C-alpha positions in Angstrom: 0.0 0.0 0.0 2.7 2.6 0.8 4.4 1.9 -2.5 1.1 2.5 -4.4 0.6 5.7 -2.5 4.1 6.9 -3.4 3.6 5.8 -7.1 0.4 7.8 -7.3 2.1 10.9 -5.9 4.8 10.7 -8.6 2.5 10.3 -11.6 2.7 12.9 -14.3 -0.2 15.4 -14.4 -3.1 13.8 -16.1 -1.8 10.2 -15.8 -4.2 7.6 -14.6 -3.7 4.7 -12.2 -5.5 1.3 -12.5 -5.4 -1.1 -9.6 -6.1 -4.8 -9.8 -6.8 -6.5 -6.5 -8.5 -9.6 -5.1 -11.9 -9.6 -3.5 -10.4 -9.3 0.0 -8.5 -6.2 -1.0 -11.4 -4.4 -2.6 -12.5 -2.4 0.4 -9.0 -1.3 1.1 -8.4 -0.2 -2.5 -11.6 1.8 -2.5 -10.8 3.5 0.7 -7.2 4.4 -0.1 -7.7 5.1 -3.8 -11.3 6.3 -4.4 -10.4 8.2 -7.6 -8.6 5.3 -9.3 -9.9 2.6 -11.6 -10.2 -0.6 -9.7 -10.4 -4.1 -11.3 -11.3 -7.1 -9.1 -9.5 -10.3 -9.8 -11.6 -13.4 -8.8 -11.0 -17.1 -9.2 -11.8 -18.8 -12.5 -11.0 -18.6 -16.1 -14.0 -16.3 -17.0 -12.8 -13.6 -14.6 -9.2 -14.0 -15.8 -10.4 -13.3 -19.4 -12.4 -10.3 -18.2 -9.4 -8.9 -16.4 -7.3 -9.3 -19.6 -10.0 -7.5 -21.7 -10.1 -4.6 -19.2 -6.3 -4.1 -19.2 -5.0 -5.1 -22.6 -3.4 -2.3 -24.7 -4.7 0.3 -22.2 -1.6 1.2 -20.2 2.0 2.5 -20.7 3.5 0.4 -17.8 2.5 -2.3 -15.4 4.0 -3.1 -12.0 3.3 -6.6 -10.5 3.6 -6.2 -6.7 2.8 -9.9 -6.6 5.8 -11.0 -8.6 7.4 -12.4 -5.4 7.1 -15.2 -5.0 6.6 -16.0 -8.7 2.9 -16.6 -9.5 2.0 -17.9 -13.0 -1.5 -16.3 -12.8 -0.3 -12.8 -11.9 2.6 -13.2 -14.4 0.2 -14.0 -17.2 -2.1 -11.1 -16.2 1.0 -8.9 -16.4 2.1 -10.2 -19.8 -1.4 -9.9 -21.3 -1.6 -6.2 -20.6 0.8 -6.0 -23.6 2.5 -3.1 -22.0 6.0 -2.1 -23.3 7.2 -1.7 -19.7 6.5 -4.7 -17.4 8.0 -4.5 -14.0 8.5 -7.3 -11.5 11.1 -9.5 -9.9 12.8 -11.5 -12.7 15.0 -13.4 -10.3 15.0 -13.8 -6.5 17.5 -15.1 -4.0 15.9 -18.6 -3.9 14.0 -18.8 -7.1 15.1 -18.5 -10.7 12.2 -19.0 -13.0 13.1 -19.1 -16.7 9.9 -17.3 -17.7 10.2 -14.4 -15.3 12.9 -12.4 -17.2 10.8 -12.7 -20.4 7.5 -11.6 -18.7 9.1 -8.8 -16.7 11.1 -7.1 -19.5 12.0 -4.3 -17.0 12.4 -6.7 -14.1 14.9 -6.4 -11.3 16.8 -9.0 -9.1 15.8 -9.5 -5.5 18.9 -10.5 -3.6 17.4 -10.8 -0.1 14.2 -12.8 0.2 13.8 -11.7 3.9 13.5 -8.0 2.9 10.3 -6.5 4.2 7.5 -6.6 1.7 7.2 -2.8 1.8 10.9 -2.5 0.8 10.4 -5.0 -1.9 7.6 -2.9 -3.4 9.6 0.3 -3.1 12.5 -1.5 -5.0 10.1 -2.1 -8.0 9.4 1.6 -8.2 13.1 2.3 -8.7 12.6 1.1 -12.3 10.5 4.2 -12.9 13.1 6.5 -11.2 11.1 6.8 -8.0 13.5 6.7 -5.0 12.2 5.6 -1.7 13.7 5.2 1.8 11.4 2.8 3.7 12.9 4.0 7.0 11.7 7.6 6.4 8.4 7.2 4.6 5.5 7.2 6.9 2.5 5.1 5.7 -0.6 7.2 5.5 -3.9 6.0 7.0 -7.0 7.3 5.1 -9.8 9.2 6.8 -12.4 6.5 7.7 -15.2 9.1 7.3 -17.7 10.7 9.6 -20.2 7.9 9.7 -17.6 5.3 10.7 -16.1 7.6 13.3 -19.6 8.3 14.8 -20.3 4.5 14.9 -17.1 3.9 16.7 -17.8 6.6 19.2 -21.3 5.1 19.9 -19.7 1.7 20.4 -17.1 3.0 22.9 -19.8 5.0 24.8 -21.3 1.6 25.9 -18.1 0.6 27.8 -18.4 0.2 31.6 -16.3 3.3 32.2 -14.4 5.9 30.3 -10.6 5.7 29.6 -8.2 3.8 27.5 -9.2 0.5 25.9 -7.4 -2.1 23.9 -8.5 -4.1 20.8 -8.0 -7.8 20.2 -8.4 -9.8 17.0 -9.1 -13.4 18.0 -10.8 -14.6 14.9 -8.0 -14.9 12.4 -8.7 -17.9 10.1 -5.0 -18.9 9.5 -4.4 -20.9 12.7 -0.7 -21.3 12.3 -0.4 -17.5 12.5 -2.5 -16.9 15.6 -2.9 -17.6 19.2 -5.6 -20.2 19.8 -8.9 -18.6 20.8 -8.4 -20.0 24.3 -5.3 -17.9 24.8 -7.2 -14.8 23.6 -10.0 -15.6 26.0 -7.4 -16.0 28.8 -5.9 -12.6 27.9 -9.2 -10.9 27.8 -10.1 -12.3 31.2 -6.8 -11.1 32.7 -7.2 -7.6 31.1 -10.8 -7.4 32.4 -9.8 -8.4 35.9 -7.3 -5.6 35.8 -10.0 -3.0 34.9 -9.1 -2.8 31.2 -11.9 -2.6 28.6 -11.3 -4.9 25.6 -12.9 -4.5 22.2 -12.9 -7.7 20.1 -12.9 -7.3 16.3 -13.3 -9.7 13.4 -12.3 -9.3 9.8 -14.4 -10.0 6.8 -15.6 -13.6 6.7 -14.6 -14.3 10.3 -18.0 -14.0 12.0 -18.3 -17.8 12.7 -15.0 -17.7 14.5 -16.1 -14.7 16.5 -19.2 -16.6 17.6 -17.1 -19.4 19.0 -14.9 -16.9 20.8 -18.0 -15.2 22.4 -19.0 -18.5 24.0 -15.5 -18.8 25.5 -15.7 -15.4 27.1 -19.2 -15.7 28.5 -18.0 -14.9 32.0 -15.7 -12.0 31.1 -17.1 -8.6 32.2 -15.2 -6.0 30.3 -15.2 -7.4 26.7 -17.2 -5.8 23.9 -17.8 -7.1 20.4 -17.5 -4.6 17.6 -20.3 -5.2 15.1 -18.4 -3.8 12.1 -15.7 -5.6 10.0 -15.2 -3.2 7.1 -11.9 -1.3 6.7 -13.3 2.1 7.5 -15.0 1.1 10.8 -11.9 -0.9 11.9 -9.7 2.1 11.3 -12.1 4.4 13.1 -12.0 2.2 16.2 -8.2 1.8 16.0 -7.7 5.6 16.1 -9.5 5.6 19.5 -7.6 2.7 21.1 -4.5 2.5 23.2 -3.2 -0.5 21.2 -4.3 -3.6 19.3 -3.2 -7.2 20.3 -3.2 -9.4 17.2 -1.2 -11.8 15.1 0.6 -11.6 11.7 -2.3 -10.7 9.3 -3.7 -8.0 7.1 -5.6 -6.7 10.2 -2.3 -6.2 12.0 -1.0 -4.0 9.2 -4.3 -2.1 9.0 -4.4 -1.3 12.8 -0.7 -0.4 12.8 -1.6 2.6 10.7 -4.1 3.8 13.4 -2.6 2.7 16.7 0.3 0.8 18.2 0.1 -3.0 17.9 1.4 -5.9 20.0 1.8 -8.7 17.5 2.3 -12.3 18.5 4.2 -14.0 15.7 4.3 -17.7 14.8 6.3 -19.1 11.8 6.3 -16.0 9.6 9.7 -14.3 8.9 9.6 -11.2 11.1 11.8 -9.1 8.9 9.4 -9.6 6.0 6.1 -9.2 7.8 6.5 -6.9 10.8 3.8 -4.1 11.1 4.1 -1.3 8.5 2.7 1.4 10.8 4.7 4.3 12.3 4.0 3.7 15.9 6.2 2.0 18.6 5.0 -1.5 17.8 6.0 -4.6 19.7 6.5 -8.0 18.0 6.8 -11.1 20.1 8.2 -14.3 18.5 9.7 -17.3 20.4 12.6 -19.5 19.2 10.2 -22.4 18.3 8.2 -20.0 16.1 4.9 -21.1 17.8 2.3 -18.5 18.7 1.1 -20.6 21.7 4.6 -20.4 23.3 3.8 -16.7 24.1 1.8 -16.4 27.3 -1.1 -14.1 27.9 0.7 -12.7 31.0 3.7 -11.7 28.8 1.5 -9.8 26.3 -0.6 -8.1 29.0 2.7 -6.9 30.7 3.8 -5.5 27.4 0.5 -3.7 26.9 0.5 -2.2 30.4 4.1 -1.1 30.4 4.1 0.5 27.0 0.6 1.8 26.3 -1.5 2.0 29.5 0.9 3.8 31.9 -0.4 7.1 33.2 
């Protein structure tokens, strides 16, 4: 996302940007780039053909931010734009695909697979002469809008008492990347017993997981369930919170733009996937690369010491 924002800022006057994204990224694309043409890539050959028809012979250049790791589908979508300038990774530290240099005729070599995804994306912009220092560029969170902000305020008004609160995201579907829900329930109970209000949020398509979590927390007093899962409402709530406790996911990156995050990491490579936001974020990862090796007590201590001290 930061790379696309930087690209948009550097376009020539009158130039137009088209963004192709998956269904899960559609809300994000609309919120961040409301004035851009957005094409949704869905599964299936029919949608593939539609995407080709919508992009072929229409653009001067194409950048494939999904060229690492090499994906045949995204590579073909890049090729069939028939652009004279096709940018992507033609070779990486661990993969040398013979097709990549032919598809990405203005491709570059990635010498460090563990480089953060944001820095990988910035590297692709260098082909267009756009220089970026990932250390200095601050990602920008879009305005969630008045309605989302009002809805977040109304939700917070129902808390037992005023003051700081924290957000948790216990419904992540990728189980290898998350605490088990029992650990989130333990954390919420400990936070509640210490007088801390907890707002539980779910991403799109995670409502069934949230229902399971609700049952686990039936006896916890200070836990509240946010009824919204769209990007704007999540950002609006994040802007009001002390921090978010979560795991490695898109939700983590989203909230890191609005508030500090305490992220419990499992097997993911931390240097690649750490939160992109500008706050003083905390990432906890054990040597065995298992989320469940991180205790609720350890995370609560990090939250209290860093974000709830008066």
